[in-house]
All heavy atoms as an XYZ file, in Angstrom:
687
protein
N      -1.023     -5.959     -9.487
C      -2.243     -6.575     -9.143
C      -2.348     -7.891     -9.932
O      -1.773     -8.155    -10.889
C      -3.390     -5.682     -9.966
C      -4.765     -6.188     -9.787
S      -6.011     -5.329    -10.868
C      -5.751     -6.161    -12.282
N      -3.065     -8.881     -9.196
C      -3.143    -10.284     -9.705
C      -4.596    -10.590     -9.672
O      -5.243    -10.404     -8.674
C      -2.298    -11.153     -8.841
C      -2.257    -12.559     -9.349
C      -1.435    -13.445     -8.419
N      -0.034    -13.140     -8.522
C       0.883    -13.633     -9.486
N       0.379    -14.429    -10.336
N       2.093    -13.352     -9.435
N      -5.102    -11.148    -10.679
C      -6.501    -11.803    -10.872
C      -6.307    -13.195    -11.108
O      -5.930    -13.567    -12.374
C      -7.297    -11.041    -11.785
C      -7.915     -9.683    -11.239
O      -8.238     -9.819    -10.070
O      -8.033     -8.830    -11.933
N      -6.699    -14.183    -10.356
C      -6.666    -15.489    -10.663
C      -5.245    -16.080    -11.040
O      -4.274    -15.768    -10.336
N      -5.054    -16.758    -12.070
C      -3.889    -17.391    -12.444
C      -2.978    -16.635    -13.395
O      -1.822    -17.010    -13.582
C      -4.084    -18.898    -13.025
C      -4.749    -19.840    -12.036
C      -4.039    -20.109    -10.711
O      -2.896    -20.361    -10.932
O      -4.643    -20.137     -9.748
N      -3.564    -15.501    -13.797
C      -2.852    -14.607    -14.740
C      -1.571    -14.021    -14.085
O      -1.467    -13.911    -12.970
C      -3.685    -13.542    -15.352
N      -0.561    -13.704    -15.013
C       0.627    -12.961    -14.491
C       0.253    -11.626    -13.908
O      -0.809    -11.027    -14.377
C       1.592    -12.769    -15.723
C       2.286    -14.025    -16.049
O       2.328    -15.013    -15.254
O       2.640    -14.168    -17.288
N       0.865    -11.229    -12.940
C       0.686     -9.881    -12.267
C       0.657     -8.691    -13.418
O       1.540     -8.797    -14.387
C       1.696     -9.756    -11.241
C       2.474    -10.936    -11.217
C       2.108    -11.783    -12.390
N      -0.089     -7.637    -13.160
C      -0.074     -6.568    -14.134
C       0.205     -5.327    -13.184
O      -0.183     -5.298    -11.957
C      -1.543     -6.394    -14.660
C      -1.807     -7.327    -15.687
C      -3.176     -7.169    -16.380
N      -4.295     -7.136    -15.448
C      -5.296     -6.194    -15.572
N      -5.280     -5.255    -16.439
N      -6.246     -6.259    -14.692
N       0.920     -4.366    -13.840
C       1.208     -3.111    -13.030
C       0.163     -2.028    -13.512
O      -0.023     -1.992    -14.657
C       2.618     -2.612    -13.278
C       3.646     -3.641    -12.897
C       2.813     -1.250    -12.809
C       5.072     -3.411    -13.194
N      -0.506     -1.469    -12.623
C      -1.491     -0.342    -12.908
C      -1.082      0.842    -12.041
O      -0.816      0.776    -10.730
C      -2.892     -0.910    -12.547
C      -3.285     -1.907    -13.434
C      -3.851      0.364    -12.592
C      -4.679     -2.608    -13.085
N      -0.967      1.969    -12.565
C      -0.527      3.181    -11.871
C      -1.897      3.914    -11.479
O      -2.703      4.223    -12.451
C       0.397      4.031    -12.637
C       0.701      5.384    -11.916
C       1.669      3.322    -13.011
N      -2.100      4.215    -10.240
C      -3.233      4.936     -9.830
C      -2.920      6.166     -8.998
O      -2.032      5.973     -8.094
C      -4.145      3.950     -8.902
C      -5.457      4.694     -8.597
C      -4.519      2.714     -9.686
N      -3.536      7.286     -9.322
C      -3.107      8.527     -8.640
C      -4.297      9.230     -8.080
O      -5.504      8.913     -8.270
C      -2.468      9.465     -9.655
C      -1.277      8.835    -10.327
C      -0.727      9.925    -11.341
C       0.633      9.320    -11.971
N       1.153     10.237    -12.952
N      -3.991     10.224     -7.154
C      -4.994     11.055     -6.656
C      -6.192     10.312     -5.878
O      -5.766      9.341     -5.025
N      -7.257     10.757     -6.061
C      -8.512     10.119     -5.179
C      -8.669      8.731     -5.517
O      -9.148      7.926     -4.735
C      -9.721     10.999     -5.486
C      -9.791     12.249     -4.558
C      -9.918     11.918     -3.148
N     -10.298     13.098     -2.418
C     -10.776     13.024     -1.125
N     -11.048     11.964     -0.582
N     -11.084     14.314     -0.683
N      -8.393      8.263     -6.793
C      -8.665      6.932     -7.160
C      -7.560      6.128     -6.345
O      -7.936      5.058     -5.863
C      -8.333      6.741     -8.655
C      -9.302      7.555     -9.521
O     -10.456      7.853     -9.020
O      -8.856      7.828    -10.620
N      -6.382      6.682     -6.095
C      -5.324      5.888     -5.379
C      -5.880      5.924     -3.940
O      -5.730      4.819     -3.235
C      -4.073      6.499     -5.467
C      -3.059      5.839     -4.745
C      -1.674      6.553     -4.885
N      -0.614      5.804     -4.053
C       0.581      5.596     -4.426
N       0.884      6.022     -5.634
N       1.433      5.082     -3.722
N      -6.361      6.994     -3.458
C      -6.930      7.018     -2.014
C      -7.942      5.934     -1.871
O      -7.953      5.241     -0.783
C      -7.502      8.431     -1.868
C      -8.270      8.569     -0.598
C      -7.756      8.817      0.736
C      -9.721      8.359     -0.390
N      -8.766      8.796      1.727
C      -9.898      8.611      1.026
C     -10.718      8.142     -1.272
C     -11.247      8.468      1.514
C     -11.992      7.970     -0.688
C     -12.304      8.226      0.732
N      -8.924      5.887     -2.774
C      -9.993      4.791     -2.691
C      -9.449      3.408     -2.622
O      -9.696      2.563     -1.893
C     -11.016      5.026     -3.750
N      -8.410      3.183     -3.627
C      -7.821      1.912     -3.652
C      -7.115      1.497     -2.329
O      -7.190      0.434     -1.853
C      -6.937      1.872     -4.825
C      -6.168      0.424     -5.006
C      -7.165     -0.611     -5.237
C      -5.319      0.491     -6.242
N      -6.383      2.394     -1.908
C      -5.652      2.148     -0.567
C      -6.692      1.909      0.653
O      -6.467      0.993      1.313
C      -4.748      3.458     -0.254
C      -3.472      3.470     -1.099
C      -2.781      4.789     -0.934
O      -3.190      5.641     -0.208
O      -1.664      4.805     -1.456
N      -7.753      2.646      0.651
C      -8.851      2.290      1.675
C      -9.406      0.963      1.393
O      -9.667      0.285      2.455
C      -9.976      3.332      1.655
C      -9.549      4.625      2.327
O      -9.874      4.642      3.565
N      -8.983      5.718      1.736
N      -9.728      0.574      0.203
C     -10.146     -0.699     -0.025
C      -9.091     -1.901      0.353
O      -9.560     -2.819      0.959
C     -10.522     -0.896     -1.480
C     -11.834     -0.163     -2.108
C     -11.777     -0.080     -3.679
C     -13.012     -0.786     -1.501
N      -7.832     -1.604      0.116
C      -6.846     -2.523      0.464
C      -6.845     -2.702      2.027
O      -6.800     -3.785      2.566
C      -5.582     -2.176     -0.048
C      -5.349     -2.182     -1.547
S      -3.919     -1.389     -2.296
C      -2.666     -2.271     -1.530
N      -6.878     -1.646      2.671
C      -6.823     -1.600      4.176
C      -8.145     -2.174      4.753
O      -7.978     -2.941      5.881
C      -6.717     -0.309      4.738
C      -5.319      0.275      4.451
C      -5.248      1.764      5.010
O      -6.119      2.370      5.402
N      -3.956      2.285      4.776
N      -9.308     -1.963      4.177
C     -10.568     -2.666      4.660
C     -10.705     -4.080      4.550
O     -11.377     -4.736      5.340
C     -11.618     -1.877      3.877
N     -10.029     -4.680      3.592
C     -10.011     -6.126      3.411
C     -11.474     -6.572      2.994
O     -12.240     -5.770      2.368
N     -11.860     -7.751      3.634
C     -13.134     -8.426      3.164
C     -14.412     -7.599      3.622
O     -15.434     -7.750      3.129
C     -13.070     -9.784      3.791
C     -12.159     -9.673      4.719
C     -11.025     -8.667      4.418
N     -14.210     -6.681      4.639
C     -15.412     -5.976      5.163
C     -15.729     -4.827      4.203
O     -16.841     -4.327      4.183
C     -15.146     -5.435      6.566
C     -14.280     -4.218      6.678
C     -14.075     -3.878      8.146
N     -13.226     -2.711      8.312
C     -12.034     -2.743      8.320
N     -11.318     -3.881      8.198
N     -11.237     -1.658      8.346
N     -14.794     -4.417      3.269
C     -14.919     -3.443      2.338
C     -15.246     -1.955      2.957
O     -15.013     -1.774      4.060
N     -15.548     -1.053      2.020
C     -15.770      0.394      2.461
C     -17.036      0.856      1.966
O     -17.634      0.374      0.881
C     -14.642      1.121      1.704
S     -13.071      0.880      2.211
N     -17.659      1.701      2.806
C     -18.875      2.440      2.322
C     -18.592      3.956      2.447
O     -17.663      4.278      3.121
C     -20.095      2.207      3.288
O     -19.870      2.703      4.542
C     -20.238      0.683      3.454
N     -19.298      4.782      1.667
C     -19.230      6.211      1.849
C     -19.458      6.781      3.282
O     -19.001      7.799      3.622
C     -20.117      6.722      0.917
C     -20.413      5.673     -0.130
C     -20.187      4.314      0.650
N     -20.202      5.905      3.985
C     -20.581      6.313      5.376
C     -19.307      6.048      6.310
O     -18.934      6.862      7.142
C     -21.747      5.442      5.934
C     -22.951      5.807      5.103
C     -21.985      5.668      7.262
C     -24.100      4.814      5.318
N     -18.586      4.889      6.039
C     -17.451      4.607      6.969
C     -16.144      5.375      6.568
O     -15.437      5.636      7.326
C     -17.130      3.054      6.763
C     -18.168      2.265      7.220
O     -19.075      2.587      7.887
O     -18.160      0.962      6.867
N     -16.035      5.615      5.265
C     -14.838      6.316      4.622
C     -15.289      7.299      3.797
O     -15.409      7.320      2.552
C     -14.076      5.357      3.720
C     -13.527      4.157      4.639
N     -14.319      2.999      4.859
C     -12.378      3.893      5.149
C     -13.623      2.169      5.572
N     -12.388      2.673      5.697
N     -15.654      8.517      4.472
C     -16.329      9.610      3.653
C     -15.418     10.190      2.536
O     -14.172     10.286      2.754
C     -16.427     10.759      4.678
C     -16.537     10.118      5.940
C     -15.711      8.862      5.767
N     -16.004     10.295      1.316
C     -15.291     10.661      0.169
C     -16.300     11.322     -0.783
O     -17.402     10.896     -0.786
N     -15.952     12.275     -1.551
C     -16.976     12.983     -2.291
C     -17.585     12.157     -3.530
O     -18.707     12.347     -3.879
C     -16.329     14.178     -2.920
C     -14.818     13.956     -2.719
C     -14.762     13.042     -1.613
N     -16.838     11.295     -3.980
C     -17.341     10.554     -5.328
C     -16.936      9.079     -5.357
O     -16.286      8.625     -6.210
C     -16.758     11.267     -6.524
C     -17.179     12.663     -6.679
C     -18.631     12.859     -7.240
N     -18.973     11.780     -8.251
C     -18.997     12.052     -9.536
N     -18.752     13.317    -10.078
N     -19.447     11.129    -10.229
N     -17.185      8.250     -4.233
C     -16.790      6.869     -4.155
C     -17.229      6.132     -5.512
O     -16.449      5.390     -5.994
C     -17.471      6.228     -2.981
C     -16.456      6.069     -1.874
C     -16.550      6.882     -0.709
C     -15.454      5.365     -1.754
N     -15.478      6.516      0.081
C     -14.834      5.554     -0.573
C     -14.950      4.161     -2.475
C     -13.762      4.858      0.056
C     -13.779      3.430     -1.978
C     -13.229      3.808     -0.745
N     -18.342      6.320     -5.988
C     -18.904      5.601     -7.166
C     -17.945      5.924     -8.349
O     -17.690      4.991     -9.174
C     -20.359      5.928     -7.430
O     -20.488      7.292     -7.776
N     -17.502      7.210     -8.538
C     -16.663      7.561     -9.575
C     -15.352      6.988     -9.474
O     -14.767      6.381    -10.410
C     -16.518      8.952     -9.652
N     -14.761      6.895     -8.209
C     -13.445      6.348     -8.019
C     -13.548      4.817     -8.360
O     -12.583      4.261     -9.011
C     -13.066      6.424     -6.506
C     -13.094      7.798     -5.966
C     -13.441      7.964     -4.745
C     -12.801      8.945     -6.850
C     -13.471      9.342     -4.176
C     -12.904     10.087     -6.336
C     -13.149     10.336     -5.028
O     -13.314     11.623     -4.510
N     -14.559      4.073     -7.903
C     -14.666      2.679     -8.139
C     -14.882      2.455     -9.668
O     -14.332      1.421    -10.141
C     -15.842      2.084     -7.182
C     -16.269      0.702     -7.681
C     -15.533      2.161     -5.897
N     -15.645      3.310    -10.339
C     -15.902      3.092    -11.778
C     -14.522      3.171    -12.544
O     -14.294      2.328    -13.337
C     -16.786      4.125    -12.230
C     -16.873      4.132    -13.703
C     -17.972      3.291    -14.376
C     -16.214      5.009    -14.622
C     -18.033      3.350    -15.754
C     -16.428      4.982    -16.024
C     -17.385      4.072    -16.538
N     -13.727      4.154    -12.064
C     -12.362      4.191    -12.866
C     -11.386      3.093    -12.447
O     -10.764      2.624    -13.400
C     -11.695      5.626    -12.273
C     -12.255      6.775    -12.901
C     -11.446      8.021    -12.615
C     -12.249      9.329    -12.779
N     -11.380     10.387    -12.175
N     -11.545      2.705    -11.249
C     -10.717      1.395    -10.920
C     -11.102      0.153    -11.606
O     -10.264     -0.537    -11.975
C     -10.719      1.330     -9.260
C     -10.046      2.345     -8.511
C     -10.398      2.176     -7.018
C      -8.540      2.344     -8.800
N     -12.414      0.036    -11.743
C     -12.976     -1.198    -12.533
C     -12.444     -0.998    -13.897
O     -12.204     -1.966    -14.547
C     -14.551     -1.176    -12.367
C     -14.977     -1.752    -10.972
C     -16.440     -1.816    -10.948
C     -17.124     -2.322     -9.723
N     -18.440     -2.447     -9.699
N     -12.589      0.238    -14.503
C     -12.195      0.364    -15.877
C     -10.755      0.054    -16.100
O     -10.346     -0.487    -17.197
C     -12.434      1.794    -16.348
C     -12.473      2.098    -17.724
C     -12.936      3.509    -18.062
C     -12.767      3.771    -19.594
N     -13.201      5.085    -19.896
N      -9.875      0.221    -15.051
C      -8.499     -0.116    -15.115
C      -8.221     -1.558    -15.011
O      -7.161     -2.000    -15.224
C      -7.695      0.589    -14.071
N      -9.287     -2.363    -14.803
C      -9.175     -3.666    -14.649
C      -9.093     -4.440    -13.232
O      -8.929     -5.414    -13.084
N      -9.380     -3.540    -12.160
C      -9.412     -3.966    -10.872
C     -10.688     -4.436    -10.554
O     -11.902     -3.845    -10.815
C      -9.043     -2.845     -9.920
C      -7.514     -2.429    -10.254
C      -9.111     -3.288     -8.392
C      -7.102     -1.100     -9.538
N     -10.899     -5.658     -9.946
C     -12.066     -6.384     -9.556
C     -12.555     -5.663     -8.219
O     -11.916     -6.001     -7.238
C     -11.970     -7.758     -9.612
S     -13.541     -8.616     -9.310
N     -13.785     -5.140     -8.287
C     -14.308     -4.603     -7.038
C     -15.823     -4.933     -7.038
O     -16.528     -4.597     -8.095
C     -14.191     -3.066     -6.873
C     -12.694     -2.684     -6.899
C     -14.948     -2.481     -5.759
C     -12.524     -1.179     -7.031
N     -16.232     -5.611     -6.065
C     -17.653     -5.937     -5.847
C     -18.359     -4.927     -5.269
O     -18.040     -4.141     -4.282
C     -17.790     -7.163     -5.015
C     -19.225     -7.727     -4.814
C     -19.309     -8.902     -3.943
O     -18.376     -9.341     -3.338
O     -20.516     -9.390     -3.828
N     -19.613     -4.576     -5.756
C     -20.471     -3.527     -5.219
C     -21.673     -4.223     -4.559
O     -22.399     -4.985     -5.221
C     -21.082     -2.554     -6.312
O     -19.961     -1.869     -6.877
C     -21.984     -1.616     -5.707
N     -21.918     -4.146     -3.254
C     -22.932     -4.730     -2.501
C     -23.813     -3.614     -2.004
O     -23.429     -2.624     -1.529
C     -22.431     -5.427     -1.181
C     -21.324     -6.524     -1.668
C     -23.540     -6.027     -0.412
C     -20.557     -7.111     -0.472
N     -25.144     -3.692     -2.383
C     -26.100     -2.725     -2.106
C     -26.743     -3.071     -0.669
O     -27.219     -4.194     -0.592
C     -27.226     -2.631     -3.112
C     -26.604     -2.214     -4.402
N     -26.337     -0.855     -4.780
C     -26.300     -2.891     -5.534
C     -25.759     -0.808     -5.862
N     -25.727     -2.010     -6.415
N     -26.732     -2.122      0.281
C     -27.193     -2.321      1.541
C     -28.296     -1.263      2.000
O     -28.081     -0.216      1.566
C     -25.996     -2.333      2.622
C     -25.021     -3.255      2.459
C     -23.765     -3.079      3.388
O     -23.524     -1.907      3.971
O     -23.014     -4.102      3.462
N     -29.310     -1.777      2.742
C     -30.192     -0.743      3.200
C     -29.783     -0.268      4.556
O     -29.049     -0.858      5.261
C     -31.556     -1.494      3.433
O     -32.050     -1.961      2.174
N     -30.192      0.877      4.831
C     -29.962      1.568      6.203
C     -31.216      2.286      6.711
O     -31.819      2.835      5.992
C     -28.637      2.359      6.107
C     -28.761      3.664      5.162
N     -28.233      3.632      4.025
C     -29.290      4.759      5.360
C     -28.506      4.856      3.348
N     -29.120      5.586      4.231
N     -31.227      2.297      7.963
C     -32.314      3.033      8.753
C     -31.965      4.387      9.280
O     -30.928      4.911      8.752
C     -32.813      2.151      9.919
C     -33.283      0.747      9.439
C     -34.503      0.765      8.421
O     -35.353      1.675      8.691
O     -34.625     -0.010      7.557
N     -32.628      5.075     10.175
C     -32.282      6.269     10.829
C     -33.104      7.367     10.258
O     -34.184      7.035      9.482
N     -32.712      8.617     10.386
C     -33.580      9.728      9.978
C     -33.738      9.863      8.524
O     -34.662     10.447      8.041
C     -32.898     10.950     10.648
C     -31.611     10.559     11.174
C     -31.502      8.929     11.144
N     -32.747      9.292      7.703
C     -32.840      9.325      6.348
C     -32.531      7.872      5.774
O     -31.584      7.600      5.193
C     -31.667     10.254      5.817
C     -31.762     11.649      6.335
C     -31.037     11.962      7.456
C     -32.787     12.574      5.900
C     -31.028     13.350      7.861
C     -32.877     13.896      6.436
C     -32.001     14.309      7.440
N     -33.605      7.073      5.837
C     -33.505      5.739      5.444
C     -33.305      5.694      3.972
O     -33.683      6.438      3.163
C     -34.677      4.991      5.935
C     -35.702      6.127      6.153
C     -34.937      7.416      6.400
N     -32.652      4.613      3.529
C     -32.367      4.351      2.124
C     -31.384      3.307      1.847
O     -31.463      2.193      2.677
N     -30.602      3.358      0.904
C     -29.609      2.431      0.685
C     -28.239      3.083      0.286
O     -28.240      4.170     -0.076
C     -30.081      1.457     -0.308
C     -30.001      2.142     -1.779
N     -31.244      2.807     -2.178
C     -29.284      2.114     -2.724
C     -30.980      3.330     -3.361
N     -29.868      2.889     -3.755
N     -27.146      2.274      0.495
C     -25.749      2.779      0.126
C     -24.995      1.553     -0.388
O     -25.529      0.302     -0.350
C     -25.109      3.325      1.347
C     -24.819      2.253      2.528
N     -26.002      2.108      3.463
C     -23.930      1.457      2.677
C     -25.476      1.162      4.262
N     -24.125      0.763      3.805
N     -23.882      1.809     -1.055
C     -23.089      0.759     -1.554
C     -21.957      0.488     -0.616
O     -21.427      1.333      0.081
C     -22.557      1.241     -2.895
N     -21.573     -0.861     -0.545
C     -20.358     -1.302      0.103
C     -19.476     -1.807     -0.997
O     -19.925     -2.679     -1.772
C     -20.683     -2.395      1.064
C     -19.324     -2.891      1.679
C     -19.616     -3.751      2.847
N     -20.551     -3.318      3.907
C     -20.106     -2.498      4.915
N     -18.749     -2.298      5.096
N     -20.910     -2.089      5.720
N     -18.259     -1.391     -1.061
C     -17.301     -1.842     -2.095
C     -16.201     -2.711     -1.518
O     -15.755     -2.365     -0.482
C     -16.661     -0.571     -2.788
C     -17.459      0.439     -3.284
C     -17.847      1.610     -2.775
C     -18.255      0.127     -4.446
C     -18.767      2.542     -3.361
C     -19.188      0.984     -5.074
C     -19.519      2.143     -4.452
O     -20.371      3.162     -4.958
N     -16.168     -3.858     -2.129
C     -15.085     -4.797     -1.647
C     -14.090     -5.193     -2.750
O     -14.458     -5.592     -3.878
C     -15.820     -6.110     -1.139
C     -14.839     -7.118     -0.524
C     -16.830     -5.775     -0.238
N     -12.845     -4.937     -2.461
C     -11.753     -5.330     -3.361
C     -11.638     -6.754     -3.569
O     -11.440     -7.563     -2.477
C     -10.396     -4.577     -2.773
C      -9.153     -4.928     -3.725
C      -9.397     -4.158     -5.079
C      -8.008     -4.346     -2.938
N     -11.775     -7.219     -4.779
C     -11.764     -8.717     -4.927
C     -10.346     -9.125     -5.688
O     -10.019    -10.355     -5.747
C     -12.809     -9.245     -5.966
C     -14.190     -9.040     -5.113
C     -14.205     -9.909     -3.889
N     -15.436     -9.742     -3.175
C     -15.717    -10.113     -1.928
N     -14.671    -10.432     -1.185
N     -16.984    -10.069     -1.465
N      -9.609     -8.133     -6.276
C      -8.325     -8.350     -6.896
C      -7.308     -8.344     -5.842
O      -7.339     -7.734     -4.706
C      -8.034     -7.278     -7.861
O      -8.830     -7.347     -8.968
N      -6.248     -9.121     -5.978
C      -5.050     -9.149     -5.175
C      -4.139     -7.950     -5.484
O      -3.646     -8.053     -6.639
C      -4.352    -10.422     -5.167
O      -3.273    -10.446     -4.482
N      -4.159     -6.925     -4.769
C      -3.397     -5.781     -5.110
C      -2.255     -5.535     -4.144
O      -2.373     -5.583     -2.921
C      -4.216     -4.480     -5.141
C      -3.401     -3.224     -5.492
C      -5.382     -4.624     -6.110
N      -1.076     -5.331     -4.639
C       0.161     -5.039     -3.762
C       0.749     -3.622     -4.160
O       0.893     -3.383     -5.409
C       1.200     -6.084     -3.983
O       0.620     -7.310     -3.848
C       2.465     -5.847     -3.109
N       0.989     -2.733     -3.267
C       1.616     -1.436     -3.629
C       2.912     -1.657     -4.202
O       3.654     -2.513     -3.749
C       1.744     -0.810     -2.207
C       0.851     -1.437     -1.264
C       0.752     -2.937     -1.804
N       3.136     -0.837     -5.194
C       4.489     -0.807     -5.837
C       5.522     -0.145     -5.012
O       5.417      0.379     -3.907
N       6.802     -0.080     -5.704
C       7.941      0.692     -4.999
C       7.691      2.098     -4.643
O       8.071      2.501     -3.637
C       9.235      0.429     -5.802
C       9.737     -0.905     -5.726
C      10.930     -0.918     -6.566
N      10.680     -2.036     -7.559
C      10.906     -1.864     -8.870
N      11.525     -0.794     -9.359
N      10.602     -2.761     -9.665
N       6.918      2.805     -5.584
C       6.660      4.101     -5.344
C       5.815      4.456     -4.082
O       6.043      5.340     -3.393
C       6.023      4.796     -6.612
C       7.032      5.031     -7.714
C       6.365      5.767     -8.934
O       5.358      6.447     -8.666
O       6.811      5.504     -9.982
N       4.808      3.565     -3.889
C       3.944      3.651     -2.791
C       4.763      3.544     -1.396
O       4.422      4.066     -0.376
C       2.826      2.657     -2.711
N       5.676      2.621     -1.335
C       6.596      2.399     -0.224
C       7.534      3.587      0.049
O       7.891      3.716      1.122
C       7.250      1.085     -0.395
N       7.792      4.310     -0.872
C       8.902      5.347     -0.746
C       8.169      6.572      0.008
O       7.151      6.770      0.081
C       9.405      5.808     -2.145
């Protein structure tokens, strides 16, 4: 992972947190929502990734339909590259 001009850091992410990070990496600048990428605890995964030092922006969006309300869109802002284990 790289943020700004700092040297890259290695962060090991497993399980659903890794699933969420991989989805964020694939989504690019459009980001992910629990609507587009169903998962039981997106907010928890993002919380843990942020705690590990990964920069993720949370954008609050309104939605209409039979159950109007709002949801979060998560956008990865850190530059993250999968390590060797991910490629294996």
